[in-house]
C-alpha positions as CSV (number, residue, x, y, z in Angstrom):
1,X,0.0,0.0,0.0
2,X,0.9,3.6,-0.3
3,X,1.6,5.2,3.1
4,X,1.4,8.9,4.0
5,X,4.5,9.5,6.1
6,X,4.7,13.3,6.1
7,X,2.3,16.2,5.8
8,X,3.4,19.8,4.9
9,X,1.5,23.0,4.6
10,X,3.1,26.1,3.0
11,X,2.2,29.5,1.7
12,X,3.3,30.2,-1.9
13,X,2.9,33.9,-2.0
14,X,5.0,36.0,-4.5
15,X,6.7,37.7,-1.6
16,X,8.3,34.3,-0.8
17,X,10.2,34.7,-4.1
18,X,11.1,38.4,-3.6
19,X,13.7,39.9,-1.2
20,X,12.2,41.7,1.7
21,X,13.2,45.0,0.3
22,X,10.9,44.3,-2.7
23,X,7.8,43.4,-0.7
24,X,6.5,46.9,-1.2
25,X,5.7,45.9,-4.8
26,X,2.9,43.8,-3.3
27,X,1.8,46.7,-1.1
28,X,1.2,48.8,-4.2
29,X,-0.7,45.9,-5.8
30,X,-2.9,45.8,-2.6
31,X,-3.7,49.5,-2.9
32,X,-4.9,49.0,-6.5
33,X,-6.9,45.9,-5.6
34,X,-10.7,46.3,-6.2
35,X,-11.5,42.9,-4.9
36,X,-10.6,42.7,-1.2
37,X,-12.9,40.2,0.5
38,X,-13.8,40.2,4.1
39,X,-14.5,37.1,6.1
40,X,-18.2,37.8,5.7
41,X,-17.7,37.5,1.9
42,X,-18.1,41.3,1.2
43,X,-16.0,42.7,-1.7
44,X,-14.3,46.0,-1.1
45,X,-11.9,48.2,-2.9
46,X,-8.8,49.4,-1.0
47,X,-10.4,52.8,-0.6
48,X,-13.6,51.3,0.7
49,X,-11.6,49.2,3.2
50,X,-9.6,52.2,4.4
51,X,-12.8,54.2,4.9
52,X,-14.4,51.3,6.8
53,X,-11.5,50.2,8.9
54,X,-9.2,53.2,9.0
55,X,-5.5,52.4,9.5
56,X,-5.2,50.1,12.5
57,X,-2.0,48.4,11.2
58,X,0.1,51.5,10.6
59,X,2.8,50.3,12.9
60,X,2.8,46.7,11.6
61,X,3.0,47.8,7.9
62,X,6.3,49.6,8.2
63,X,8.4,48.5,5.2
64,X,11.5,48.4,7.4
65,X,10.0,45.2,9.1
66,X,9.8,43.3,5.8
67,X,13.4,42.1,5.5
68,X,13.3,40.5,9.0
69,X,10.0,38.8,8.1
70,X,11.4,37.6,4.8
71,X,14.3,36.0,6.7
72,X,11.8,34.2,9.0
73,X,9.9,32.9,6.1
74,X,13.1,31.7,4.4
75,X,14.1,29.8,7.6
76,X,10.7,28.2,7.7
77,X,10.9,27.1,4.1
78,X,14.4,25.8,4.7
79,X,13.1,23.7,7.6
80,X,10.3,22.3,5.5
81,X,12.7,21.4,2.7
82,X,14.9,19.6,5.2
83,X,12.0,17.6,6.6
84,X,10.9,16.6,3.1
85,X,14.3,15.4,2.2
86,X,14.7,13.5,5.5
87,X,11.3,11.8,5.0
88,X,12.6,10.2,1.7
89,X,9.2,10.1,0.0
90,X,8.8,8.1,-3.2
91,X,6.1,10.4,-4.4
92,X,5.0,13.9,-3.4
93,X,1.2,14.5,-3.6
94,X,0.5,18.2,-3.9
95,X,-2.9,19.7,-3.1
96,X,-3.1,23.0,-4.9
97,X,-5.4,25.5,-6.4
98,X,-5.6,26.1,-10.2
99,X,-6.0,29.8,-11.0
100,X,-6.9,29.8,-14.7
101,X,-3.7,27.9,-15.5
102,X,-4.4,24.2,-16.4
103,X,-8.1,24.8,-16.3
104,X,-10.0,27.8,-17.6
105,X,-13.5,29.2,-17.0
106,X,-14.8,27.1,-19.9
107,X,-13.8,24.0,-18.0
108,X,-13.4,24.4,-14.3
109,X,-13.8,21.2,-12.2
110,X,-14.4,21.5,-8.5
111,X,-11.8,18.7,-7.8
112,X,-9.4,16.9,-10.1
113,X,-6.5,14.5,-10.1
114,X,-3.8,14.6,-12.8
115,X,-2.9,11.2,-14.1
116,X,-0.3,12.1,-16.8
117,X,3.2,11.0,-17.3
118,X,4.5,14.6,-17.5
119,X,3.7,17.7,-15.5
120,X,4.3,20.7,-17.8
121,X,4.6,24.2,-16.4
122,X,2.9,27.2,-18.0
123,X,5.3,29.9,-19.3
124,X,4.1,33.2,-18.0
125,X,3.9,35.8,-20.8
126,X,5.5,39.2,-20.1
127,X,4.6,41.9,-19.3
128,X,2.1,40.4,-16.8
129,X,-1.2,42.1,-17.0
130,X,-1.5,42.6,-13.2
131,X,2.0,42.0,-11.7
132,X,3.6,44.6,-13.9
133,X,6.8,44.6,-11.9
134,X,7.6,40.9,-12.5
135,X,10.3,39.7,-14.9
136,X,11.5,36.3,-16.1
137,X,13.8,35.8,-13.1
138,X,10.8,36.3,-10.8
139,X,8.7,33.6,-12.6
140,X,11.6,31.2,-12.3
141,X,10.7,31.0,-8.6
142,X,7.4,29.4,-9.8
143,X,9.0,27.3,-12.6
144,X,6.9,29.4,-14.9
145,X,9.8,31.0,-16.8
146,X,9.7,28.2,-19.3
147,X,7.4,25.2,-20.0
148,X,9.5,23.0,-17.7
149,X,8.6,19.3,-17.6
150,X,8.6,17.1,-14.5
151,X,7.7,13.5,-13.8
152,X,4.1,12.6,-12.8
153,X,3.0,9.5,-11.0
154,X,0.4,8.0,-13.4
155,X,0.1,4.6,-11.8
156,X,-0.6,5.8,-8.3
157,X,-2.8,8.6,-9.7
158,X,-5.0,6.1,-11.5
159,X,-5.3,4.0,-8.3
160,X,-6.2,7.2,-6.4
161,X,-8.9,8.0,-8.9
162,X,-10.3,4.4,-8.7
163,X,-10.3,4.6,-4.9
164,X,-12.0,7.9,-4.8
165,X,-14.8,6.8,-7.2
166,X,-15.3,3.7,-5.1
167,X,-15.9,5.9,-2.1
168,X,-18.4,8.1,-3.9
169,X,-16.1,11.0,-4.7
170,X,-16.9,12.0,-8.3
171,X,-13.4,13.3,-9.3
172,X,-12.5,14.9,-12.6
173,X,-9.3,13.6,-14.4
174,X,-6.7,15.4,-16.5
175,X,-4.2,13.1,-18.3
176,X,-2.0,15.4,-20.4
177,X,-0.9,18.9,-21.3
178,X,-1.3,19.0,-25.0
179,X,-0.6,22.7,-25.6
180,X,1.4,24.3,-22.8
181,X,1.3,27.7,-24.6
182,X,-2.4,27.7,-23.8
183,X,-3.0,25.6,-20.7
184,X,-0.4,24.1,-18.3
185,X,0.4,23.8,-14.6
186,X,0.8,26.9,-12.5
187,X,2.3,28.5,-9.4
188,X,0.8,26.2,-6.7
189,X,2.8,23.3,-8.1
190,X,5.8,25.2,-9.5
191,X,6.6,26.8,-6.1
192,X,6.8,23.3,-4.5
193,X,9.2,22.1,-7.2
194,X,11.4,25.1,-7.1
195,X,11.5,25.8,-3.4
196,X,11.0,22.4,-1.6
197,X,11.8,19.8,-4.2
198,X,14.8,21.2,-6.0
199,X,17.1,18.6,-4.3
200,X,14.5,15.9,-4.4
201,X,14.2,14.0,-7.7
202,X,10.8,12.2,-7.2
203,X,7.5,12.3,-9.1
204,X,4.7,14.6,-8.1
205,X,1.0,13.6,-8.0
206,X,-1.1,16.8,-8.4
207,X,-4.5,17.1,-6.8
208,X,-6.3,20.3,-8.0
209,X,-9.1,22.1,-6.1
210,X,-11.1,25.0,-7.5
211,X,-10.6,27.2,-4.4
212,X,-10.9,30.5,-6.2
213,X,-13.7,30.6,-8.7
214,X,-17.4,30.4,-7.8
215,X,-19.9,28.8,-8.1
216,X,-18.4,25.3,-7.8
217,X,-16.0,25.8,-4.9
218,X,-16.0,22.8,-2.5
219,X,-17.1,23.5,1.0
220,X,-14.7,23.1,3.9
221,X,-16.6,19.9,4.9
222,X,-16.2,18.5,1.4
223,X,-12.5,19.3,1.4
224,X,-12.0,17.4,4.7
225,X,-14.0,14.5,3.3
226,X,-11.9,14.5,0.1
227,X,-8.7,14.4,2.2
228,X,-9.9,11.5,4.2
229,X,-10.9,9.7,1.0
230,X,-7.5,10.4,-0.6
231,X,-5.8,8.7,2.4
232,X,-8.0,5.7,2.2
233,X,-7.6,5.3,-1.5
234,X,-3.8,5.4,-1.2
235,X,-3.8,2.7,1.5
236,X,-5.8,0.5,-0.8
237,X,-3.4,0.8,-3.7
238,X,-1.1,-2.2,-4.3
239,X,1.7,0.2,-5.0
240,X,4.3,0.3,-2.2
241,X,5.3,3.9,-1.8
242,X,6.1,6.5,0.9
243,X,4.0,9.6,0.3
244,X,4.5,13.2,1.4
245,X,1.3,15.3,1.1
246,X,1.8,19.0,0.7
247,X,-0.9,21.7,0.8
248,X,0.2,24.6,-1.3
249,X,-1.1,28.2,-0.6
250,X,-2.7,30.3,2.0
251,X,-3.5,31.4,4.5
252,X,-5.6,34.6,4.6
253,X,-5.0,37.2,1.9
254,X,-5.4,39.8,0.5
255,X,-6.6,40.9,3.8
256,X,-4.4,39.5,6.6
257,X,-7.0,38.1,9.1
258,X,-4.6,37.0,11.9
259,X,-7.2,35.8,14.4
260,X,-8.9,33.7,11.7
261,X,-5.5,32.2,10.7
262,X,-4.5,31.4,14.2
263,X,-7.8,29.7,14.8
264,X,-7.3,27.6,11.7
265,X,-3.8,26.7,12.6
266,X,-4.8,25.6,16.1
267,X,-7.5,23.4,14.6
268,X,-5.1,21.9,12.2
269,X,-2.6,21.1,14.9
270,X,-5.2,19.6,17.1
271,X,-7.0,17.7,14.3
272,X,-10.2,19.6,15.2
273,X,-12.5,18.4,12.5
274,X,-15.5,20.3,13.8
275,X,-13.8,23.7,13.5
276,X,-12.2,22.9,10.1
277,X,-15.4,21.6,8.5
278,X,-17.6,24.5,9.7
279,X,-15.7,27.3,8.1
280,X,-18.3,29.0,5.9
281,X,-18.0,29.6,2.2
282,X,-18.1,33.3,2.7
283,X,-14.9,33.2,4.7
284,X,-13.0,31.4,1.9
285,X,-13.0,33.9,-1.0
286,X,-10.1,35.2,-3.1
287,X,-6.7,34.3,-1.7
288,X,-8.0,33.1,1.6
289,X,-9.8,30.4,-0.4
290,X,-6.5,28.5,-0.5
291,X,-7.2,27.5,3.1
292,X,-9.2,24.7,1.5
293,X,-6.0,23.0,0.5
294,X,-4.9,22.9,4.2
295,X,-8.3,21.5,5.2
296,X,-8.0,18.8,2.6
297,X,-4.5,18.0,3.9
298,X,-6.0,17.7,7.4
299,X,-8.5,15.1,6.3
300,X,-5.6,13.0,5.0
301,X,-3.3,13.0,8.0
302,X,-5.2,12.2,11.2
303,X,-2.5,9.7,12.0
304,X,0.3,12.2,12.0
305,X,1.3,14.7,14.7
306,X,2.2,18.3,14.1
307,X,6.0,18.6,14.7
308,X,6.5,22.2,13.4
309,X,4.6,25.3,12.7
310,X,5.4,28.9,12.0
311,X,3.0,31.8,11.4
312,X,4.0,35.3,10.2
313,X,1.3,37.9,9.9
314,X,2.3,40.3,7.1
315,X,0.5,43.6,7.1
316,X,1.6,45.4,4.0
317,X,-0.6,48.5,4.3
318,X,-2.1,50.4,7.2
319,X,-5.6,49.2,6.3
320,X,-4.6,45.6,6.9
321,X,-4.0,44.1,3.5
322,X,-1.3,41.5,3.2
323,X,-1.1,37.8,4.0
324,X,-0.9,35.3,6.8
325,X,2.2,33.3,5.9
326,X,2.0,29.8,7.3
327,X,4.3,26.9,7.4
328,X,3.7,23.6,9.2
329,X,4.6,19.9,9.2
330,X,3.1,16.7,10.5
331,X,5.1,13.4,10.9
């Protein structure tokens, strides 16, 4: 059987690719953002947010703090990378969100498993329409500077699909990337390759959630159920393999909701299914929607104990925009 031996959760924010001195690029993006979602699901512009909330995070959003926070994040990522290498997995299963990369609005499954031989990265065209400050070297951090090709895990992926269907999980399947100039894998997977797997030459098994785009976002309860079903399906596979499962993305952004993040992290550490499965859809919009990936991970690893966690609330502007950077491991 395939056995899950390690669980990891990690943010994959652009600021994790940038030096701390360059984090102000994202602060400027925040101020231009017309779609800042509150935990109640309300959409505000930055000006709306500032009028409503004022500037309660003026002290925390001092750009002079960013380099120290960047160093903390790098240390956390180094630690996760070391744990992943130490675990010696045969396959890395990554739970990520697809943001108009492999899937488009014409075909957006709620939940999919990739069964192909090769994982092909999407080359990001420049200039980027929103992240105008990015260049090719930046996209290298996501493996999206070129249509890089990495090994998939087709045999185990097909066993996973069969096991999920047997459990009543109607999963979509993608088996190839026929035209990477049009559709290919994106940042949730490229970040794991470039940052955590660069010294680990093993296949990846991508699991894709539609966290971002209504109306078919899975609920928090469904995410946990899918995670549990993934674990069961893996144990029923005849393939002998050590599996590391990684949740890529999160936590709260583009509003940094620190109290929400800390509540989620506590529930993750304590395997508190009730808390994790009762998070409402309204609280999981935009960037914060990537919390679904962590909830899915939680469903897959009830047998593992949290051995490491690091949380860095990053307030990039006085109105409270930013991200809750989170890093954790279960073994």
